[in-house]
FIMARLUM-174126 format. One line per field, with one value per residue: residue number from 1; residue in three letters; z, x, y of N, C-alpha, C in turn. Coordinates in steps of 0.1 Angstrom, whole numbers, m for minus. Layout:
# FIMARLUM-174126
num	(NUM; ...)
residu	(ALA; ...)
n.w	(Z; ...)
n.u	(X; ...)
n.v	(Y; ...)
ca.w	(Z; ...)
ca.u	(X; ...)
ca.v	(Y; ...)
c.w	(Z; ...)
c.u	(X; ...)
c.v	(Y; ...)
This chain:
# FIMARLUM-174126
num	(1; 2; 3; 4; 5; 6; 7; 8; 9; 10; 11; 12; 13; 14; 15; 16; 17; 18; 19; 20; 21; 22; 23; 24; 25; 26; 27; 28; 29; 30; 31; 32; 33; 34; 35; 36; 37; 38; 39; 40; 41; 42; 43; 44; 45; 46; 47; 48; 49; 50; 51; 52; 53; 54; 55; 56; 57; 58; 59; 60; 61; 62; 63; 64; 65; 66; 67; 68; 69; 70; 71; 72; 73; 74; 75; 76; 77; 78; 79; 80; 81; 82; 83; 84; 85; 86; 87; 88; 89; 90; 91; 92; 93; 94; 95; 96; 97; 98; 99; 100; 101; 102; 103; 104; 105; 106; 107; 108; 109; 110; 111; 112; 113; 114; 115; 116; 117; 118; 119; 120; 121; 122; 123; 124; 125; 126; 127; 128; 129; 130; 131; 132; 133; 134; 135; 136; 137; 138; 139; 140; 141; 142)
residu	(MET; GLY; LYS; VAL; ALA; ILE; ILE; TYR; TRP; SER; GLY; SER; GLY; ASN; THR; GLU; ALA; MET; ALA; ALA; GLU; VAL; ALA; ASN; GLY; VAL; LYS; GLU; ALA; GLY; GLY; GLU; PRO; VAL; LEU; LEU; PHE; ALA; ASP; PRO; GLU; LYS; HIS; GLN; GLU; LEU; GLU; MET; ALA; GLY; CYS; ASP; ALA; VAL; ALA; PHE; GLY; CYS; PRO; ALA; MET; GLY; ALA; GLU; GLU; LEU; GLU; ASP; THR; VAL; PHE; LEU; PRO; VAL; TYR; GLU; ALA; CYS; ARG; PRO; LYS; LEU; GLY; GLY; LYS; LYS; VAL; ALA; PHE; PHE; GLY; SER; TYR; GLY; TRP; GLY; ASP; GLY; GLU; TRP; MET; ARG; THR; TRP; GLU; ASP; GLN; ALA; LYS; ASP; ALA; GLY; ILE; ILE; LEU; ALA; CYS; ASP; SER; VAL; LEU; CYS; ASN; GLU; ALA; PRO; ASP; GLU; GLU; GLY; VAL; ALA; ALA; CYS; ARG; ALA; LEU; GLY; LYS; THR; LEU; VAL)
n.w	(m274; m264; m280; m274; m275; m271; m265; m266; m256; m254; m241; m230; m230; m208; m204; m227; m221; m201; m216; m232; m212; m203; m227; m225; m203; m214; m234; m217; m205; m225; m245; m273; m279; m293; m300; m302; m311; m301; m326; m342; m370; m377; m370; m346; m333; m351; m355; m330; m329; m334; m311; m278; m255; m242; m234; m222; m223; m209; m201; m173; m180; m182; m159; m144; m164; m192; m222; m246; m274; m291; m278; m264; m285; m298; m278; m273; m297; m296; m273; m277; m287; m268; m255; m240; m240; m221; m202; m193; m176; m178; m168; m166; m144; m133; m113; m88; m76; m89; m97; m123; m133; m115; m122; m150; m146; m132; m152; m172; m159; m155; m181; m185; m188; m177; m157; m158; m139; m113; m121; m133; m121; m126; m111; m130; m148; m151; m122; m106; m92; m106; m132; m127; m120; m144; m160; m147; m151; m179; m180; m167; m187; m206)
n.u	(m526; m526; m532; m520; m528; m508; m513; m500; m489; m461; m442; m417; m404; m406; m432; m431; m410; m422; m443; m427; m419; m443; m449; m428; m436; m460; m448; m433; m454; m462; m477; m486; m473; m485; m472; m482; m478; m496; m516; m537; m542; m536; m555; m558; m578; m588; m565; m563; m585; m582; m572; m570; m568; m561; m538; m535; m514; m505; m490; m493; m505; m503; m526; m527; m540; m551; m531; m543; m544; m533; m533; m558; m579; m573; m578; m605; m616; m611; m624; m653; m650; m641; m655; m657; m630; m599; m587; m563; m545; m517; m491; m469; m457; m448; m453; m477; m502; m512; m538; m548; m548; m567; m590; m592; m596; m620; m637; m636; m648; m673; m681; m685; m663; m643; m617; m588; m568; m550; m541; m509; m486; m458; m434; m418; m392; m395; m386; m369; m390; m412; m407; m411; m439; m450; m444; m459; m485; m486; m485; m508; m527; m525)
n.v	(m372; m339; m308; m275; m242; m213; m182; m151; m117; m96; m70; m63; m87; m104; m117; m131; m149; m163; m176; m193; m211; m221; m235; m254; m269; m280; m297; m314; m328; m343; m331; m310; m279; m248; m220; m187; m154; m127; m111; m92; m93; m119; m138; m156; m169; m187; m203; m215; m232; m260; m269; m283; m269; m236; m212; m180; m151; m121; m90; m67; m35; 1; 14; m10; m30; m50; m52; m31; m26; m45; m72; m74; m72; m96; m115; m110; m118; m145; m154; m161; m187; m204; m224; m255; m259; m262; m235; m211; m184; m162; m139; m110; m84; m51; m34; m26; m49; m71; m67; m64; m90; m103; m88; m96; m124; m124; m112; m131; m153; m143; m143; m170; m186; m213; m215; m235; m237; m220; m187; m176; m153; m132; m111; m89; m105; m141; m159; m187; m199; m189; m199; m226; m225; m217; m239; m258; m249; m252; m281; m287; m281; m300)
ca.w	(m271; m266; m286; m265; m280; m261; m272; m257; m260; m245; m245; m225; m231; m196; m207; m237; m214; m194; m226; m235; m201; m205; m238; m220; m195; m223; m239; m206; m202; m237; m254; m284; m278; m304; m296; m311; m306; m304; m337; m347; m384; m380; m366; m337; m329; m360; m352; m317; m331; m334; m298; m267; m244; m245; m223; m227; m215; m212; m189; m168; m187; m176; m146; m142; m173; m203; m233; m253; m289; m298; m271; m261; m296; m301; m267; m275; m309; m292; m262; m280; m292; m258; m249; m241; m239; m209; m203; m182; m179; m171; m172; m158; m140; m127; m102; m84; m68; m97; m99; m137; m134; m109; m131; m161; m142; m129; m165; m178; m151; m158; m195; m185; m190; m165; m157; m155; m128; m109; m130; m129; m122; m122; m110; m140; m155; m142; m114; m106; m88; m118; m143; m122; m120; m158; m165; m141; m159; m192; m178; m164; m199; m215)
ca.u	(m517; m533; m526; m523; m524; m503; m514; m494; m483; m451; m436; m403; m398; m409; m443; m426; m402; m432; m449; m418; m419; m456; m447; m419; m445; m468; m440; m430; m465; m465; m486; m480; m476; m486; m469; m488; m477; m509; m516; m551; m542; m533; m567; m554; m590; m589; m554; m566; m597; m579; m565; m579; m566; m555; m532; m534; m505; m505; m485; m500; m502; m509; m531; m530; m550; m546; m527; m556; m544; m530; m537; m573; m587; m571; m585; m619; m620; m610; m633; m665; m647; m634; m664; m652; m615; m592; m582; m555; m539; m504; m486; m459; m460; m436; m458; m491; m504; m519; m552; m552; m551; m579; m600; m593; m602; m635; m644; m637; m658; m686; m684; m687; m651; m639; m602; m583; m559; m547; m532; m495; m481; m444; m430; m407; m389; m398; m375; m370; m404; m421; m405; m418; m453; m454; m444; m470; m496; m486; m488; m523; m535; m524)
ca.v	(m360; m326; m296; m264; m229; m204; m169; m141; m105; m92; m58; m63; m101; m112; m126; m141; m159; m171; m184; m204; m220; m228; m245; m265; m277; m288; m307; m323; m336; m351; m323; m302; m265; m240; m206; m177; m141; m120; m102; m92; m96; m133; m146; m167; m177; m198; m212; m223; m240; m274; m271; m288; m260; m224; m204; m166; m144; m106; m83; m56; m23; 13; 14; m25; m35; m58; m44; m30; m23; m58; m84; m74; m76; m110; m123; m109; m126; m159; m157; m169; m200; m211; m234; m269; m259; m258; m222; m206; m171; m159; m126; m104; m70; m45; m26; m30; m62; m82; m63; m66; m104; m106; m83; m105; m136; m121; m110; m144; m161; m137; m147; m184; m193; m220; m216; m249; m237; m207; m179; m174; m139; m130; m97; m88; m118; m153; m165; m201; m203; m185; m209; m239; m223; m217; m252; m265; m244; m260; m295; m288; m279; m312)
c.w	(m274; m272; m277; m272; m269; m268; m262; m264; m250; m250; m242; m227; m219; m198; m218; m231; m207; m204; m230; m224; m200; m215; m233; m212; m203; m229; m229; m203; m214; m247; m264; m283; m291; m300; m306; m305; m310; m316; m343; m362; m387; m375; m358; m332; m338; m358; m340; m319; m329; m321; m288; m256; m249; m233; m229; m217; m219; m199; m185; m175; m180; m162; m143; m151; m184; m214; m243; m268; m297; m291; m269; m273; m300; m291; m270; m287; m305; m282; m266; m284; m281; m251; m251; m240; m225; m211; m191; m186; m172; m176; m162; m154; m134; m116; m99; m77; m76; m99; m113; m139; m127; m117; m143; m158; m139; m142; m172; m172; m154; m172; m196; m188; m177; m166; m151; m143; m124; m119; m124; m132; m118; m122; m118; m146; m145; m135; m114; m102; m99; m129; m139; m123; m135; m164; m160; m148; m172; m190; m175; m176; m208; m211)
c.u	(m525; m525; m530; m518; m519; m503; m510; m490; m472; m444; m421; m397; m401; m421; m440; m418; m412; m439; m440; m418; m432; m455; m438; m428; m454; m461; m437; m441; m470; m475; m478; m483; m476; m484; m474; m486; m489; m507; m530; m552; m541; m544; m563; m566; m592; m577; m556; m577; m594; m572; m575; m578; m560; m550; m530; m524; m504; m499; m495; m496; m508; m513; m536; m542; m543; m542; m539; m556; m541; m536; m552; m581; m586; m579; m600; m624; m620; m620; m646; m662; m640; m642; m658; m637; m610; m586; m574; m549; m526; m500; m476; m463; m448; m440; m472; m490; m511; m533; m556; m555; m564; m591; m603; m600; m617; m643; m646; m647; m672; m691; m686; m675; m646; m624; m597; m574; m557; m538; m518; m491; m466; m441; m417; m405; m392; m385; m377; m384; m414; m420; m413; m433; m458; m454; m455; m483; m497; m490; m503; m531; m535; m535)
c.v	(m348; m315; m284; m251; m220; m190; m158; m128; m101; m80; m58; m77; m109; m121; m136; m152; m169; m181; m195; m215; m228; m239; m257; m274; m286; m299; m318; m333; m344; m344; m316; m288; m258; m225; m196; m163; m133; m110; m103; m95; m111; m143; m158; m175; m188; m208; m220; m232; m255; m278; m275; m278; m247; m217; m190; m159; m129; m100; m72; m43; m11; 11; m1; m29; m43; m48; m43; m28; m36; m70; m84; m77; m91; m119; m122; m117; m141; m163; m165; m183; m208; m222; m248; m270; m256; m245; m218; m192; m170; m145; m120; m89; m64; m36; m31; m43; m73; m79; m66; m81; m108; m100; m92; m118; m135; m119; m123; m153; m156; m141; m163; m193; m200; m221; m229; m249; m222; m200; m178; m160; m139; m115; m96; m102; m130; m158; m180; m206; m200; m195; m222; m237; m223; m231; m261; m262; m252; m274; m297; m288; m291; m323)
């Protein structure tokens, strides 16, 4: 049974709802989800060390970028410890076209991170299709 860390930041609750559905997908596939709200003081990079896979969730902020005061420092602390782990991204947005996710994916690939599946984007709260995509992402990581 694989342990999957789900590290996320959410401002409005939409990405948090997505994280919960990723966790449901992990459970449905027989895995053990470890939900972690991003907090630079809690050292999520250590908490994810015993996990086989990691899903990172962050909404689009500002001019379509990752939230940079809480989530980005956590992600950057985790990034060097991702070798050998399955990794996936998810997040919500309220405007734009998902540019922040494409930039995030490109930067991850440039850093040698291999994404286990397509990232999941939801416009605002996850609808039925978004819920299914989040659960599928969770299942892929087990």
